[in-house]
N, C-alpha and C positions, 0 to 999 in steps of 0.2 A: 260532283255528280257525274261529270264526264269520265273521271277516272274510275268510278264505281261501275259505270256502264261498260267501259272498255274491259274491266276485269270480268264482268259477267259474260261478255262476248268471248273473251279468251277462255274462260272456263267451259263455256258451251262448245267452243271449237275443239278444245282438248278432249272433252267427253265424246263428241262425235268422232273425232280422229281415233280415239282409243277403241271405240266400238267397231268402226270400219276396219281398223288394223287388226283387231282381234278376230273379226269374221274372216278377213283375208288370210290371216295366219292359220286359223283353224281349217279353212278350206284347203289351203296349200298343204298342211300337214296330213290331212285326210287323203288328199289326192295323191300325194307323193309317197305315203307309207305303203309298204308292201302288205296289202291285206286282200282277203277274198272279197268278192262282190257283196256277199251277204253281210259280212262284217263291216264293210265300207258303208253300206246303206244304213246299217244299225247305228254306226258312229255319226253319220250325217243326220240321222233322225234325232239322236241324243243332242247333238250340237244345235240343231234347229229348235228343239224344246228349250235348251239352255238359253239361247239367244232370245227366244220369245219371252221367257220369264224375266231375263235381264232387262229387255226393252220395256216390259210392263212395269218393272220396278222403277226404272228411270223415269218413265212417263208419270207414274204415281208421284214420285219425288218432285218432278217438275210442276205438277198440278198443285201439290201441297205448298211448294215454295211460292208459286205465283199467287195462290190464294192468300198466303201470309203477306206478300207484298201488297196485294190489293187492300187487305184489311188495314195494314199499316198506313198506306197512303190515304185511305178513307179517314182513319182516325186523325191523322195529321192535318188533313184538309178541313175537317170539322173543327179542330182546335184553332187553326188559322182563321176560319170564318168567325168563330166565337170571339177571338181577339179583335178582329177587325170591327165586328159589331160593337164590342165594348168600347174600343177606341173612338169609333164614330159617335157613339152615344155620349161619351165623356166630352168629346170635342164640341158637340152641339150644346151640351149644358154650359160649357165654358163660354161659348159664343153668346148664348142667351144671357148669361150673367154679365158679360162685358157690355152687351147692348143695353141691358137694364141700367147698369152703372152709368154708362154714357148718357142715357136719357135723363137719369136723375141729375147728373152733372150739368147737362144742358138746361134742364128746367131750373136748377138752382142758379146757374149763371144768368139765365133770362130774368129771373126774379131780382137778382142783384142789380142788373143793368137797368131794369124798369124802376127799381127803387132809387137808384142813383139819378136817373133822368128826372123823376118826380121831385127829388130833393133839390136838384139844380134848378128846376123850373120854379120851385117855391122860393128859393133863395134869390133868384134873379128878378122875380116879379115884385115891382114896386109901383103902386098906382100913380104916384106923383111922377116917377120916372117915365111911366108910360105916356102920361099926358104931355110931358116935355118932348118925347120922341115924336108924338103925333104932330105937335105944333111945328117942330123943326122940319118935318117931312112936308107939311102943307103950308 
């Protein structure tokens, strides 16, 4: 992007330099040429009209190019915004799926642990053994 920006600045500087040089060259040629006052004024008038037309043409071209650039940047920013929205939406969906899966896994694991504890409690419970433990303790 920086290289493109430098190229635009260089092109702009070149155009400005060419215009200024052209004007100075035309003015020098008119002033140094051996002509009568009436002819000189006529030539200056023609050159002024020419320069005015040329500057209008260049300004029109600059406006056209800048509007194209604005349009392109706008389209690209809209495309980027759409992609970001899509990615964000997909990311949210993936996170929600992951959370739901983890909740199901946690619920399943909780059920398995609870079942294991109940099974262990039933296996270890022996009323005769319980009476013996109570007697030993007291």
